[in-house]
C-alpha positions in Angstrom: 114.8 75.9 95.5 113.5 76.9 98.9 115.9 75.9 102.1 114.7 75.8 105.6 117.2 76.1 108.3 117.3 76.9 112.2 119.7 79.2 113.4 120.8 80.3 116.9 119.0 83.5 118.3 122.1 85.4 118.4 122.9 84.9 114.6 121.9 88.6 113.9 124.6 89.6 116.1 127.7 87.6 114.9 129.3 86.8 111.8 128.1 83.5 110.1 129.5 81.1 107.6 127.3 80.3 104.6 127.5 76.7 104.0 127.8 77.1 100.2 130.4 79.6 100.2 134.0 79.4 100.0 134.4 83.1 101.1 135.1 84.5 104.7 132.3 84.5 107.1 129.4 87.0 106.1 127.6 89.4 108.3 124.0 90.7 108.3 124.0 94.4 107.0 121.7 97.3 107.9 120.6 99.0 105.2 117.7 101.7 104.4 114.6 100.0 103.2 114.1 100.9 99.5 110.6 102.0 100.3 110.5 103.3 104.0 114.1 104.2 104.4 114.0 102.6 107.7 117.0 100.6 108.6 116.5 96.8 108.0 118.5 93.8 107.8 120.0 92.2 104.5 122.3 89.4 103.9 125.2 88.9 101.3 124.9 85.7 99.5 127.4 84.0 97.3 125.5 81.0 95.7 127.6 78.2 94.3 126.2 77.2 91.1 127.5 74.1 89.3 126.8 75.6 85.9 127.6 79.3 85.0 129.2 82.2 86.8 129.2 82.2 90.6 127.6 85.5 91.0 126.9 87.2 94.5 123.3 88.6 95.3 121.7 90.0 98.4 118.8 88.6 100.4 116.0 90.5 102.4 115.5 89.4 105.9 112.0 89.6 107.1 110.7 88.5 110.5 107.1 86.6 110.5 105.9 86.8 113.9 102.6 84.9 114.5 99.4 86.5 115.9 98.9 83.9 118.8 101.7 82.7 120.9 103.4 79.7 119.1 106.6 77.6 120.0 108.9 75.3 118.0 109.8 71.7 118.9 113.4 71.0 117.9 114.5 67.3 118.7 113.6 67.1 122.5 113.7 71.0 123.2 111.2 73.4 122.8 112.0 77.2 121.5 109.4 79.6 123.1 110.0 82.1 120.3 107.8 80.9 117.2 108.9 83.8 115.1 110.4 82.9 111.6 113.1 84.8 109.7 112.4 84.6 105.9 115.1 85.5 103.6 114.2 86.0 99.9 116.4 87.6 96.8 116.1 91.3 96.3 117.2 93.4 93.3 120.4 95.3 94.5 119.1 98.2 92.1 116.2 98.8 94.9 118.8 99.1 97.7 121.0 101.3 95.5 118.5 104.0 94.8 117.9 105.6 98.3 121.6 105.1 98.9 122.6 107.3 95.7 119.6 109.8 96.6 121.5 110.7 99.7 124.1 112.2 97.7 121.7 113.4 94.7 118.6 114.7 96.6 117.6 117.3 94.0 117.3 117.4 90.3 120.0 115.3 88.8 120.2 116.6 85.3 122.8 119.2 86.0 124.7 117.0 88.4 128.6 116.2 88.3 129.8 112.7 86.9 131.7 111.4 89.7 133.7 107.8 90.1 131.8 105.2 92.0 134.1 104.9 95.2 133.6 109.0 95.6 129.9 108.6 95.6 129.7 105.6 97.6 132.1 107.1 100.3 129.9 110.2 100.5 126.5 108.1 100.7 127.9 106.0 103.5 128.9 109.2 105.6 125.8 110.8 104.8 123.6 107.8 105.8 125.4 107.2 109.0 125.2 110.8 110.0 121.4 111.0 109.2 120.5 107.7 110.9 122.5 108.4 113.9 120.9 111.7 114.3 117.3 110.1 114.0 118.0 106.9 115.9 118.9 108.7 119.0 121.6 106.2 120.0 119.4 103.2 119.2 121.6 100.6 117.5 118.8 99.1 115.4 118.0 102.3 113.7 121.6 103.3 112.9 123.1 102.5 109.4 126.8 102.2 109.6 129.2 103.4 107.2 131.0 99.7 106.9 127.4 98.1 106.3 126.9 100.6 103.1 130.6 100.3 102.0 130.3 96.6 102.2 127.1 96.4 100.2 128.7 98.8 97.6 131.6 96.5 97.2 129.6 93.7 96.0 129.6 92.9 92.3 125.8 92.8 92.1 125.7 96.3 93.4 128.2 97.5 90.8 126.1 96.1 88.0 123.0 97.4 89.5 124.9 101.0 89.3 124.9 101.0 85.6 121.0 100.6 85.5 120.2 103.6 87.5 123.0 105.9 86.5 124.2 107.7 83.5 127.5 106.5 82.6 130.7 108.1 80.9 133.8 106.2 80.1 136.6 109.0 80.5 139.6 106.5 79.8 140.0 102.8 79.6 140.3 102.3 83.6 138.2 105.5 84.6 134.4 105.4 84.4 132.3 108.3 86.5 128.6 107.8 87.0 125.6 110.3 87.8 122.4 109.0 89.4 119.5 109.5 87.0 115.8 109.3 87.8 114.7 108.8 84.0 117.1 106.1 84.0 115.6 104.6 87.0 112.0 104.8 85.7 113.2 103.1 82.3 114.5 100.2 84.3 111.3 99.9 86.5 109.2 99.8 83.3 111.2 96.7 82.2 110.0 95.0 85.4 106.5 96.1 85.1 106.5 94.9 81.5 107.7 91.6 82.6 105.1 91.3 85.8 102.1 92.4 83.7 102.1 89.8 81.3 99.1 87.3 81.4 101.3 84.4 82.4 102.7 86.1 85.2 99.4 87.5 86.6 97.8 84.3 86.5 100.3 82.8 88.9 99.4 85.4 91.6 95.9 84.5 93.0 95.7 88.1 94.7 96.2 89.9 91.5 93.5 87.8 89.8 91.1 88.3 92.7 91.6 92.1 92.9 91.3 92.4 88.9 88.0 90.5 89.0 86.5 92.5 91.9 87.3 95.5 90.0 85.2 94.1 87.2 88.2 93.9 84.6 87.7 90.4 83.8 84.2 90.6 82.1 83.7 89.9 78.7 84.4 93.2 76.3 86.8 94.6 78.7 90.1 93.4 77.3 91.7 96.8 76.8 90.9 97.7 80.4 92.1 94.5 81.7 95.3 95.1 80.0 96.0 98.2 81.4 94.6 96.9 85.0 97.7 94.5 84.8 100.0 97.3 84.4 98.6 99.0 87.1 98.7 96.1 89.5 102.5 95.5 88.2 103.2 98.9 89.3 101.7 98.6 92.6 103.8 95.3 93.1 107.1 97.2 92.0 106.0 100.1 94.4 106.5 98.0 97.5 110.4 98.3 96.9 110.6 102.1 95.8 110.3 105.6 97.6 107.1 107.4 97.0 108.7 110.0 94.7 109.9 107.3 92.4 106.6 105.6 92.5 105.0 108.8 91.4 107.6 109.2 88.4 106.7 105.4 87.5 103.0 105.7 87.5 103.2 109.1 85.7 104.8 107.4 82.7 101.7 105.4 82.1 98.1 106.6 80.8 95.6 105.5 83.3 92.8 107.8 82.2 90.5 104.9 80.9 91.2 102.9 84.1 90.4 105.8 86.3 87.3 106.6 84.4 86.2 102.8 84.9 86.8 103.2 88.6 84.6 106.5 88.9 82.0 105.0 87.1 81.8 102.0 89.6 82.1 104.7 92.5 79.2 106.7 91.0 76.9 103.8 90.4 77.5 102.7 94.0 76.9 106.3 95.3 73.6 106.5 93.1 72.5 103.0 94.5 72.8 104.2 98.1 70.7 107.2 97.4 68.0 105.4 95.8 67.7 102.6 98.4 64.3 103.1 100.3 64.9 103.9 103.9 62.3 102.1 106.5 59.9 104.4 108.1 60.5 104.6 111.9 57.2 103.3 113.6 55.6 106.0 115.9 56.3 105.9 119.5 53.6 104.4 121.6 51.6 106.8 123.3 52.2 106.8 127.1 49.0 107.7 129.6 51.0 109.9 131.9 48.1 109.4 134.5 49.0 105.8 134.9 51.7 104.6 137.0 54.4 102.9 135.4 54.1 99.0 135.8 50.2 99.0 135.8 48.0 97.6 133.3 44.9 99.3 132.1 42.7 96.9 133.6 43.9 97.7 136.9 43.4 101.3 136.1 39.7 100.6 135.4 39.1 98.7 138.6 40.6 101.6 140.7 37.9 103.6 139.1 34.8 101.3 139.8 32.1 102.4 142.6 32.6 100.4 145.5 29.9 101.7 147.7 27.9 98.9 149.3 30.0 96.2 148.2 31.2 93.8 151.1 34.9 93.7 151.8 36.9 90.7 150.4 37.9 90.0 154.0 34.4 89.1 155.1 34.4 86.0 153.0 37.1 84.7 155.0 35.9 85.7 158.5 34.8 82.9 161.1 31.1 82.0 161.0 29.2 82.8 164.3 26.8 79.8 165.4 23.1 80.9 165.2 
């Protein structure tokens, strides 16, 4: 279901009450974007479903600004800012990966298992410190410790922690975690498998157009098309993961045949460009250096004609003298 709502311009700076929430006022959170690491806005959401458990989730907030100046007509008023704020659900595991990597920047194979609260406390402090140094006192570039801890206290975040970490249960009430890149890749591969099915790809016109442009939808290329769908799904998931994680994800697949197909297309295009005949340039016209610019050849010939004994042109217009 898509809901369109008009919010006041200062809604980003103050807590707001969600219509479907019985919880206290909810505030926008500023967290590292899962692909770029740039602090971005996200909104905790507590949907109320008539059937099933009431699980919280988090929304990504994106500003869509028109190319040309536009306005909104709301009732009898005109809003000069035609920008839209679009809020869409995002997998909390994507947001959790850069947060955990601030605590586990190196190889995690030999890292120590720790309780979730300790990991989140260190991550919040590290992110606030690094963003404050990089932001140069620009509030829009600072990730506050409070925002990180508010996100990590959500149930959806705690569930996502089990998908991207190795887990050990020490005692009945004590569980420890360790960030695991192999487990992240395993989780992302599940997403790729779901996104690369023919039924899912057919919904996206962009993916269909790109596959057709690459020549993968021709008869006899069914195997290449299957691999192409997987590559397209990887590119889609890569919009929400850091470059290092993306490299690990793509390295877990064999794209040799697909790369060879693209190489053959490039070679054919290069050969066609070389074989294409080049039009011969016409020889430049010979310019007579003796002739002054702007005069024709006929005028030049008249200048060389002998005029001795010829009457001047003015004599034909002189007054006749009576005889």
